[in-house]
C-alpha positions in Angstrom: -0.3 -0.2 0.1 1.8 3.1 -1.1 1.1 6.2 0.8 -0.7 8.4 -1.8 -3.3 5.1 -2.5 -6.1 6.8 -1.6 -5.5 9.6 -4.3 -4.4 6.7 -7.3 -7.3 4.3 -6.3 -10.7 6.7 -7.4 -12.4 3.1 -7.2 -13.4 1.6 -4.4 -16.7 -1.1 -3.2 -18.8 -0.3 -0.1 -20.5 -3.3 1.3 -23.6 -2.8 3.5 -24.4 -6.5 5.4 -26.1 -7.3 8.6 -28.9 -8.8 10.1 -31.0 -6.4 8.1 -30.1 -7.8 4.7 -32.0 -10.9 6.2 -35.5 -8.7 6.3 -35.0 -7.1 2.7 -36.2 -3.8 3.0 -39.9 -5.6 4.2 -41.3 -5.6 7.8 -44.7 -7.9 8.6 -45.4 -7.9 4.8 -44.9 -3.6 3.7 -42.1 -2.3 2.6 -40.2 0.3 4.6 -39.0 3.2 2.9 -36.3 5.3 3.3 -33.1 2.6 3.4 -33.1 -1.3 4.3 -30.1 -1.0 7.0 -32.3 1.2 8.7 -35.9 -1.1 8.8 -35.1 -1.1 12.7 -35.6 2.4 13.5 -38.2 3.1 11.0 -40.3 0.9 11.3 -39.6 1.0 15.3 -38.8 -2.4 15.7 -38.9 -3.7 19.7 -34.9 -4.4 20.1 -36.2 -8.1 22.1 -37.7 -9.0 18.3 -34.7 -7.6 15.6 -32.1 -9.4 18.0 -33.7 -12.2 17.1 -32.5 -12.3 13.8 -29.4 -13.3 15.1 -31.1 -17.0 15.1 -31.7 -17.2 11.5 -28.4 -15.2 10.3 -26.3 -17.9 8.5 -26.0 -16.6 5.2 -24.4 -20.0 3.5 -24.0 -18.3 0.3 -21.2 -15.8 1.2 -18.0 -16.6 0.0 -15.1 -13.8 0.9 -12.8 -14.9 -1.8 -15.4 -14.2 -4.5 -16.7 -10.6 -3.3 -13.1 -9.5 -3.6 -12.8 -10.9 -6.8 -16.0 -9.6 -8.1 -14.2 -6.2 -6.5 -10.8 -6.9 -8.3 -12.2 -7.8 -11.5 -14.7 -4.6 -11.7 -11.6 -2.7 -11.0 -11.8 -1.3 -7.5 -8.7 -0.7 -5.6 -10.3 -0.8 -1.8 -13.1 -2.1 0.0 -15.1 -0.9 2.7 -17.1 -3.2 4.8 -20.0 -2.8 7.6 -18.3 -3.5 10.8 -21.2 -2.5 13.1 -24.2 -0.3 11.4 -26.6 1.7 13.4 -28.0 -1.6 14.6 -25.1 -2.0 16.9 -25.0 -5.6 15.5 -21.1 -6.4 14.9 -20.1 -8.5 11.9 -16.9 -9.7 13.5 -15.6 -11.2 16.6 -16.3 -8.8 19.3 -14.9 -9.7 22.8 -17.3 -6.2 23.9 -20.7 -7.2 23.1 -22.0 -10.8 22.6 -24.8 -9.3 20.2 -22.2 -10.6 17.2 -22.0 -12.8 14.2 -20.1 -15.3 16.1 -23.2 -16.1 18.4 -25.7 -16.9 15.1 -25.5 -19.9 13.3 -23.1 -19.1 10.4 -20.4 -18.2 13.6 -17.8 -17.0 11.0 -16.0 -14.0 11.1 -16.4 -12.3 8.0 -14.3 -9.4 8.4 -11.5 -11.4 9.2 -12.1 -13.6 5.9 -12.3 -10.8 3.9 -9.4 -9.1 5.5 -7.1 -12.3 4.5 -8.9 -12.2 0.8 -8.1 -8.6 0.4 -4.3 -8.8 1.7 -4.3 -12.3 -0.7 -5.8 -10.9 -3.5 -4.2 -7.0 -3.7 -6.9 -4.6 -2.6 -7.1 -2.4 0.2 -9.1 -3.4 3.0 -11.5 -0.7 5.4 -14.1 -0.5 7.8 -17.4 0.7 8.4 -18.1 1.9 11.9 -21.1 3.4 13.4 -19.8 5.8 16.2 -22.7 7.5 17.2 -25.7 5.3 16.5 -26.0 2.1 18.2 -30.0 0.9 18.2 -28.8 -1.7 20.7 -27.2 -0.6 23.4 -28.9 2.0 25.9 -26.5 4.2 25.9 -26.2 4.6 21.8 -28.2 7.4 20.2 -30.9 6.4 17.9 -33.2 3.8 20.0 -35.6 6.2 21.6 -38.3 3.2 21.4 -37.1 0.8 24.0 -34.4 3.2 26.0 -34.6 6.8 27.5 -34.5 9.8 24.5 -31.4 10.6 23.3 -30.5 13.7 25.6 -31.2 11.5 28.6 -28.3 9.0 28.1 -24.9 8.6 29.1 -23.2 8.7 25.9 -19.7 9.6 27.3 -20.1 5.6 28.9 -21.3 4.2 25.5 -18.2 5.7 24.1 -15.9 4.7 26.8 -17.4 1.0 27.3 -18.3 -0.3 23.2 -16.9 2.4 20.9 -13.3 2.6 21.7 -12.7 -1.1 22.8 -14.6 -2.5 19.3 -12.6 0.4 16.9 -9.2 -0.9 19.2 -9.8 -4.6 18.1 -10.6 -3.7 14.5 -7.6 -2.0 14.5 -5.4 -4.2 16.3 -6.7 -7.5 14.7 -7.5 -7.7 11.6 -4.0 -6.2 9.9 -3.8 -3.1 8.1 -6.8 -1.4 7.7 -6.6 1.4 5.2 -9.6 3.8 6.1 -11.9 3.6 9.4 -15.0 5.2 7.8 -17.4 6.8 10.3 -20.9 7.8 9.7 -23.8 9.9 11.1 -21.9 12.0 13.6 -24.9 14.1 14.6 -24.3 16.1 18.0 -21.1 13.9 19.2 -19.3 16.8 20.8 -16.1 17.7 19.2 -13.7 16.8 22.1 -14.8 13.2 21.8 -14.3 13.2 17.8 -10.9 14.5 18.7 -10.4 11.9 21.3 -11.7 9.5 18.5 -9.7 10.5 15.9 -6.3 10.3 18.2 -7.3 6.7 19.3 -7.6 5.5 15.9 -4.0 7.5 14.9 -2.7 5.6 18.5 -2.9 2.4 16.8 -2.6 2.6 13.3 -0.9 6.2 12.7 -1.4 5.5 8.5 -4.8 4.3 8.7 -6.8 7.5 7.0 -10.1 8.5 8.6 -13.2 9.9 6.5 -14.8 13.0 6.9 -17.4 11.7 8.6 -16.1 11.6 12.3 -17.2 15.3 12.2 -15.2 18.9 12.7 -13.2 18.7 9.6 -10.8 16.2 11.4 -11.0 13.2 8.9 -8.1 13.2 6.4 -10.3 13.4 3.5 -13.7 15.3 2.2 -16.5 13.2 2.5 -19.4 14.0 0.1 -22.8 13.3 0.7 -24.5 9.9 -0.1 -24.8 10.0 -3.5 -23.8 13.5 -4.5 -21.3 15.6 -6.5 -19.5 18.8 -6.3 -20.2 21.1 -9.3 -16.6 22.2 -9.4 -13.2 20.5 -8.8 -12.5 20.1 -5.2 -8.9 20.3 -5.0 -8.1 18.2 -2.0 -9.0 14.5 -1.4 -12.0 13.1 -1.5 -14.7 10.4 -2.1 -18.3 10.4 -2.8 -20.7 7.0 -1.6 -22.6 6.3 -4.2 -25.4 3.1 -4.2 -26.5 1.0 -7.2 -29.9 1.0 -6.6 -31.7 3.1 -4.1 -31.2 1.7 -1.5 -27.7 0.8 0.5 -28.6 -2.5 2.9 -30.4 -4.9 0.4 -33.8 -5.0 -0.4 -36.4 -7.2 -2.2 -38.3 -4.9 -3.7 -35.0 -2.6 -5.2 -33.8 -3.2 -8.4 -33.7 0.1 -9.8 -30.2 -0.3 -10.6 -27.9 2.1 -12.3 -26.5 1.3 -15.8 -23.2 0.7 -16.6 -23.5 4.0 -18.7 -24.8 5.9 -15.4 -21.8 4.4 -13.3 -19.0 5.1 -15.7 -20.3 8.7 -15.7 -20.1 9.1 -12.1 -16.7 7.5 -12.1 -15.4 10.0 -14.7 -17.4 12.8 -13.2 -15.3 12.6 -9.6 -11.8 11.3 -11.2 -11.8 14.9 -13.4 -13.0 16.5 -9.9 -10.4 14.7 -8.2 -11.9 12.6 -6.3 -13.0 9.2 -5.5 -16.2 6.8 -6.1 -17.3 4.1 -3.6 -20.2 2.3 -5.0 -22.1 0.0 -2.9 -23.5 -2.9 -3.1 -26.0 -5.1 -0.7 -25.6 -8.6 0.2 -28.9 -10.7 0.9 -29.6 -12.4 3.5 -27.8 -15.8 2.3 -24.8 -13.6 1.6 -25.0 -13.0 -2.1 -24.7 -9.8 -4.0 -27.8 -9.4 -6.4 -27.1 -11.1 -9.9 -28.3 -7.1 -11.0 -25.6 -5.4 -9.3 -22.7 -7.7 -10.3 -23.5 -7.3 -14.2 -23.0 -4.2 -13.8 -20.2 -3.9 -12.0 -18.6 -6.7 -14.2 -19.2 -4.3 -17.5 -17.4 -1.0 -15.8 -14.8 -3.5 -14.9 -14.1 -4.5 -19.0 -14.2 -0.9 -19.4 -11.8 0.0 -17.3 -9.1 -3.4 -18.5 -9.1 -1.3 -21.6 -9.0 2.5 -20.2 -7.8 2.5 -16.8 -5.0 4.4 -17.2 -7.7 7.1 -17.9 -8.7 6.9 -14.1 -6.3 5.5 -11.9 -3.2 8.0 -10.8 -5.2 11.4 -12.4 -5.0 14.6 -11.5 -7.5 17.3 -10.4 -9.0 18.7 -13.9 -8.2 22.7 -14.2 -11.9 24.3 -14.1 -13.0 24.8 -17.7 -15.0 28.0 -18.9 -17.7 25.8 -21.4 -19.4 22.3 -20.3 -18.6 19.5 -21.9 -21.6 18.7 -23.8 -20.3 15.4 -25.2 -18.5 13.8 -22.3 -16.3 13.7 -19.4 -12.5 14.9 -19.1 -9.3 13.3 -17.2 -6.3 14.6 -16.5 -2.8 12.4 -16.2 1.0 13.3 -16.0 0.9 15.3 -20.0 -2.0 14.0 -20.9 -6.0 14.8 -21.4 -7.9 12.5 -21.4 -12.2 12.6 -23.5 -14.0 10.2 -22.7 -16.8 10.4 -25.1 -20.3 9.1 -23.7 -22.4 10.8 -26.5 -21.3 9.7 -29.8 -21.4 11.9 -32.7 -22.8 11.9 -36.3 -21.0 13.1 -39.3 -18.7 14.5 -39.3 -17.8 12.3 -36.4 -16.2 15.2 -34.7 -15.7 16.2 -31.3 -14.8 20.0 -30.0 -13.1 21.0 -26.9 -13.3 25.2 -26.4 -10.9 26.9 -24.4 -7.8 24.4 -24.8 -4.5 26.6 -24.2 -1.7 23.6 -24.5 -0.4 22.3 -27.8 -1.0 18.5 -28.4 1.5 16.6 -29.6 -0.4 13.1 -30.5 -4.0 12.0 -30.0 -4.8 8.1 -30.4 -7.8 6.2 -28.9 -6.6 4.5 -25.5 -7.7 1.3 -26.0 -5.9 0.1 -29.4 -3.7 3.5 -29.7 -5.0 4.1 -33.2 -3.7 7.6 -34.3 -6.9 10.0 -34.9 -6.6 13.1 -37.1 -7.0 16.6 -34.7 -6.7 20.5 -35.3 -6.0 22.9 -32.9 -6.3 26.8 -33.5 -6.7 30.3 -31.9 -8.7 32.6 -33.5 -8.2 36.5 -32.5 -11.4 37.9 -33.3 -13.2 35.4 -30.4 -10.2 35.7 -28.4 -10.9 31.4 -28.2 -8.6 28.2 -28.6 -10.3 25.8 -30.5 -9.4 21.6 -29.9 -11.0 19.3 -32.9 -10.7 15.6 -33.0 -12.3 13.8 -35.7 -13.3 10.1 -34.3 -13.7 6.9 -36.7 -17.0 6.8 -38.0 -17.8 3.1 -36.3 -17.8 3.5 -32.2 -15.5 1.0 -31.0 -17.0 0.9 -27.3 -20.6 0.7 -25.9 -20.0 2.9 -23.2 -17.4 5.2 -23.3 -14.9 5.8 -26.1 -12.0 7.2 -25.1 -9.5 9.5 -26.6 -5.5 10.4 -25.1 -4.9 13.6 -26.0 -1.0 14.0 -25.1 0.6 17.3 -24.3 3.6 20.1 -25.2 3.6 21.1 -21.6 1.4 22.0 -18.6 -2.5 21.2 -19.1 -4.1 25.4 -19.1 -7.6 26.0 -20.4 -8.2 29.4 -21.1 -10.2 31.8 -18.6 -13.0 34.1 -19.8 -13.2 36.7 -16.5 
């Protein structure tokens, strides 16, 4: 794992898997809205009833090797797994609470299995941990239907007796962790957030902390769910995006994003200097839905041929004009033109405002040289760069054109 692995990676897999996966977003015959992984809270399921899911949790189809292989073949460079979500259930062998996967019929430590496979297959292993919400603990935030109101709870007791010991377990028992991914800090006091940051760095100084530790204390900026910045963000950042409309498995939701939609978001994130963390939700048997797999694999096939234009790319300078036909990413001495909407005759794409001289233009997937024209029009005070594409489109997701530059990438500013 290089020091700059996060900046180079660009693309990761998020996995939401837990007791909620058994319910598939349905309670008492009704679909519960607003996230299948939030079903306990959104349906106000009593803790005693929800805990009974432990007796049925036996995901015999889960296979860590296959899961990590899917991430790798899909072109993802890191994997973030939900060690403990808001329901408080631990998907690993914790000594802090008996509310964990070892006390289910499954009885296996999924975190350990995934960690070992990530090491074997060259994927950076990362862990999600809900540090404030915990609907199983009387002093954790969120469960006011079984316990006292949030403001009446002893959150410091919960923090000291569950959060810190479990975070230590995860950082000392599972090898090198690339990121510890916190979530929903809400009104957690800043002094506890600082204490949590120091606690992480004590056990693994190089472990990155995402922005949702709160108060700007993270090592990188965490964008809101499924959101993308309008302009380039100059600093490390990541946006979490789910393949359908929920994070945990829902039997009612097969509204999968198309490969084209996923690739467009990946290109958008990489062009603006960030990472795309794409989520899948295994079902109660541990199977990642086939609809998810098909999308991931198709994008992975594109990345096999065109990955140079994503991994290790640099933030694009802000441009004056929108690109109507696609997206741009930038590498060292190269500008990548990703054609999402293939033009009709004369099969030409145009960039206005590129000041840097171009030496050579070719299709990235096969090296085919392309004709291009570059000019400056004094009457308009405008730089123009045109590329002539082949008549037949060679790639159905995005045709990627590489322009080799003669100097630093620079765009004209009009104001």
